[in-house]
C-alpha positions in Angstrom: 55.3 73.5 89.8 59.0 73.3 88.8 61.4 71.3 90.9 63.0 74.5 92.3 59.6 75.7 93.5 58.9 72.3 95.2 62.3 72.5 96.9 61.7 76.0 98.2 58.2 75.3 99.3 59.3 72.1 101.1 62.1 74.0 102.9 59.8 76.8 104.1 57.1 74.4 105.2 59.5 72.2 107.2 61.7 74.9 108.7 58.9 77.5 109.4 60.7 80.6 108.2 62.2 82.2 105.1 65.6 82.6 106.8 65.8 79.0 108.0 64.8 77.8 104.5 67.5 80.0 102.9 70.1 78.5 105.3 69.0 75.0 104.5 69.2 75.6 100.7 72.4 77.7 101.0 70.9 80.6 99.2 69.9 84.2 100.2 66.6 85.1 101.8 65.5 87.4 98.9 66.0 84.4 96.5 63.7 82.2 98.7 61.1 85.0 99.0 61.1 85.6 95.2 60.5 81.9 94.4 57.7 81.8 97.0 55.9 84.8 95.7 56.2 83.6 92.1 54.9 80.2 93.1 51.9 81.6 95.0 51.1 83.9 92.0 51.4 81.0 89.5 49.2 78.7 91.5 46.7 81.3 92.6 47.1 80.1 96.2 48.1 81.7 99.5 50.5 79.2 101.0 51.8 81.1 104.1 50.5 83.9 106.2 52.3 86.2 108.6 50.7 85.8 112.0 52.2 87.8 115.0 55.5 88.0 113.1 55.6 84.3 112.3 55.1 82.6 109.0 52.2 80.1 109.3 51.2 77.5 106.7 47.7 77.7 105.4 45.3 74.8 104.8 46.2 75.0 101.1 49.9 74.6 102.1 49.1 71.6 104.2 47.2 70.0 101.3 50.0 70.9 98.8 52.7 69.4 101.2 50.9 66.1 101.1 51.1 66.1 97.4 54.7 67.2 97.0 56.2 65.3 100.0 56.6 62.1 98.0 58.2 64.0 95.1 60.6 65.7 97.4 61.6 62.4 98.9 62.3 60.9 95.5 64.4 64.0 94.6 66.4 63.5 97.8 66.9 59.9 97.0 68.0 60.8 93.4 70.5 63.3 94.8 72.0 60.7 97.1 72.2 58.2 94.2 73.9 60.7 92.0 76.4 61.4 94.8 77.2 57.8 95.1 77.6 57.4 91.3 79.9 60.5 91.2 82.1 58.8 93.8 82.1 55.3 92.3 81.0 55.3 88.7 83.7 54.7 86.2 86.2 54.7 89.0 89.3 52.6 89.4 90.3 51.4 92.9 94.0 50.3 93.1 94.7 48.0 96.1 98.0 46.5 97.1 98.4 43.6 99.6 101.0 41.2 100.9 100.9 38.0 98.9 99.4 35.9 101.6 96.3 38.1 101.8 96.0 37.9 98.0 95.4 34.1 98.1 92.1 33.9 99.8 90.8 36.9 101.7 91.3 39.7 99.1 89.6 37.8 96.2 86.5 37.4 98.4 86.5 41.0 99.4 87.0 42.3 95.8 84.2 40.0 94.5 81.8 41.2 97.2 82.7 44.9 96.4 82.1 44.3 92.7 78.8 42.6 93.4 77.7 45.8 95.2 79.2 48.2 92.7 79.5 46.5 89.3 80.5 49.8 87.7 83.7 49.9 89.8 87.0 48.5 88.4 89.5 47.1 90.9 93.3 46.6 90.3 95.0 44.2 92.8 98.8 44.3 93.3 101.1 42.4 95.6 103.5 44.3 97.6 106.3 43.6 100.2 106.6 45.7 103.3 109.6 47.6 102.1 107.8 48.7 98.9 104.7 50.2 100.5 105.8 53.8 100.8 107.1 54.0 97.2 103.9 52.5 95.8 101.7 55.0 97.6 103.9 58.0 96.8 103.9 57.1 93.2 100.1 56.6 93.3 100.4 53.0 92.1 97.8 52.2 94.7 95.4 54.0 97.0 95.9 51.7 99.9 98.0 48.7 101.0 97.0 45.9 103.3 100.0 44.6 105.2 101.0 43.0 108.5 102.1 45.0 111.5 103.8 47.8 109.6 106.4 50.1 111.2 105.5 53.8 111.4 106.8 55.9 108.6 106.5 59.7 107.8 103.6 60.6 105.5 101.8 57.3 106.1 98.6 56.7 108.0 98.3 53.2 109.5 94.8 51.9 110.5 94.5 48.5 112.2 91.7 46.5 110.7 91.7 43.1 112.4 93.9 41.2 114.8 95.3 37.9 113.4 97.7 35.2 114.5 100.3 32.8 113.4 99.2 29.2 113.0 100.9 25.8 112.3 99.8 24.2 109.1 100.4 20.5 109.1 99.2 17.2 107.7 96.4 15.8 109.8 98.5 12.8 110.9 101.4 15.1 112.1 99.7 16.1 115.4 97.0 13.5 115.6 94.2 14.4 118.0 95.7 17.8 118.8 94.1 21.1 118.1 96.1 23.9 119.8 99.9 23.6 119.9 102.7 25.3 121.7 106.1 26.3 120.3 107.6 23.5 122.3 105.7 21.0 120.2 107.6 22.0 117.1 111.3 21.0 117.7 112.4 17.4 116.9 110.6 17.1 113.5 111.5 18.4 110.0 109.9 21.8 109.4 109.2 24.0 106.4 110.9 27.4 107.0 110.5 30.8 105.4 113.5 32.7 104.1 111.7 36.0 103.8 112.1 38.5 106.6 109.4 40.9 107.7 107.2 41.6 110.7 105.8 38.1 111.0 109.3 36.5 110.7 110.6 38.8 113.4 107.5 38.0 115.6 108.1 34.2 115.2 111.9 34.4 115.7 111.6 36.5 118.8 109.1 34.0 120.3 111.5 31.1 119.6 114.4 33.0 121.2 112.3 33.8 124.3 111.6 30.1 124.7 115.1 29.0 123.9 114.0 26.8 121.1 115.4 26.0 117.7 113.8 24.2 114.8 114.9 21.6 112.3 114.3 23.5 109.1 114.5 20.9 106.3 113.1 23.0 103.5 112.8 26.8 103.1 110.5 28.9 101.0 110.2 32.6 100.1 106.4 32.7 100.4 103.7 31.3 102.6 101.9 29.9 99.7 104.8 27.7 98.6 105.4 26.8 102.2 101.8 25.5 102.4 102.2 23.6 99.2 105.4 21.9 100.5 103.6 21.0 103.7 100.8 19.5 101.7 103.3 17.3 99.9 104.8 16.0 103.2 107.8 18.3 103.6 106.8 19.0 107.2 104.7 21.5 109.2 105.0 25.2 108.4 104.3 28.2 110.6 102.3 30.7 108.6 99.8 33.5 108.9 96.3 32.4 109.8 94.9 33.3 106.4 97.3 31.0 104.6 96.6 28.3 107.1 92.8 28.6 107.0 92.8 28.9 103.3 94.8 25.7 102.8 92.8 23.7 105.4 91.5 20.5 103.8 90.9 16.8 104.5 94.7 16.4 104.4 95.8 19.6 106.1 94.9 21.0 109.5 95.4 24.6 110.8 96.6 24.5 114.5 96.4 27.7 116.6 99.4 28.4 118.8 99.0 28.8 122.6 99.9 31.3 123.8 98.9 33.1 120.6 101.4 35.0 118.5 99.2 37.9 117.4 99.7 40.7 114.9 97.6 43.5 113.3 96.4 43.5 109.7 96.5 47.1 108.8 95.4 49.5 106.0 98.2 51.9 105.0 97.6 55.0 102.9 99.0 58.5 102.5 98.3 60.7 105.4 97.3 63.7 103.2 95.1 61.6 101.0 91.8 60.5 102.7 90.4 57.2 101.5 87.8 57.4 98.7 84.3 56.1 99.2 85.2 53.1 97.1 88.2 52.3 99.3 86.1 52.6 102.5 83.6 50.2 101.0 86.3 47.8 100.1 87.7 47.8 103.7 84.2 46.9 104.9 84.1 44.0 102.5 87.6 42.9 103.5 86.6 42.7 107.2 83.6 40.7 106.3 85.7 38.4 104.2 88.0 37.8 107.2 85.0 36.9 109.4 83.6 34.6 106.7 86.9 32.7 106.4 87.1 32.3 110.1 83.5 31.1 110.3 84.1 28.6 107.5 87.2 27.3 109.3 85.2 26.7 112.4 83.2 24.0 110.6 84.3 20.5 109.5 86.9 20.3 106.8 85.8 19.6 103.3 
C-alpha cells in the first residue's frame, strides 16, 4: 500500500463514511472513492460494505487497521515534526530588551530556547523605551521586552510578569533588615539614576507622595553601573528587581520595598504581525527564567 492509500483507508475507517473522510482530508468524495476502489482491487480485499445505507468495515478492514494504525501514527508525528521545522529551522529570532533585562534574565531565556531548538539563531539587541516603535517598524526585531510601556498606535502590548523595584545595598548598610520602606532611604548617600523612563517616573512619584527627598551622591545612566557603584561602597541604589537579584552576593543584599512599587514587564510587537512560533517559545523560556531567578534569590547568598 502507498502512503496515500493508508491515509484514505485510515480516514474512512475512523470517520465511518466517504463524505466525512473527504472532509477530513480536504479532498472531494470522488477522489476518496477512487483511491478506496483502487486499494481494494490491488489488495484483493473487500474492506467496506454498504449495509442499510451505511458503510461498515469488514473483518479484513479491522485486521488491516491494526497493521496500518502504527504507520499512520508515525506519519502524523512526522507531519508535526516537519511543521515545527518549517517554523523554526534555519530561522532567526531578533529580540530587543531594555539593558537591565539583558544582564541576567534574557541570557538564561535565550540559552534555554537554544537548548530546545539548536537550529534556531537568536539576535539580542538592547533598546530604550523611546526606540521601540522605530525598531519594530523597521523590522530590526520581532519583539521587545520593556517595562510598563505607554500605549502607542500599531503596537500590541502583552504583560508577561509583574515585577518590583528593590533596594540594592551592601549587607552592612541595613544590617538585620529585609524589607525596607522609602522612609528608610533619606539621610544616607545614595546612587541615583539619570535616565528617565517608566521606572524612574514610578520611583519619583512615590517619593513625591511621601514627601521625601534623597541624598544622591553619585548618578549613573544604567542600572548595571549603579549596581557596580553600590558594590564599591558608593551607597544603596534603587533598581529593578532583576538587576538587584542578579547582583545579590555575599557582599550585596536585595531589599524589597514595602509597600511594593510594582510594574509590568511587557512584550511589545507590531499589532499586524502575530508572533512567530519561535517568539512564543522564547516568551515561555523568558517567564521560566524569571521564575528561576526569583527561586534562586530565595535561597542563601553565594
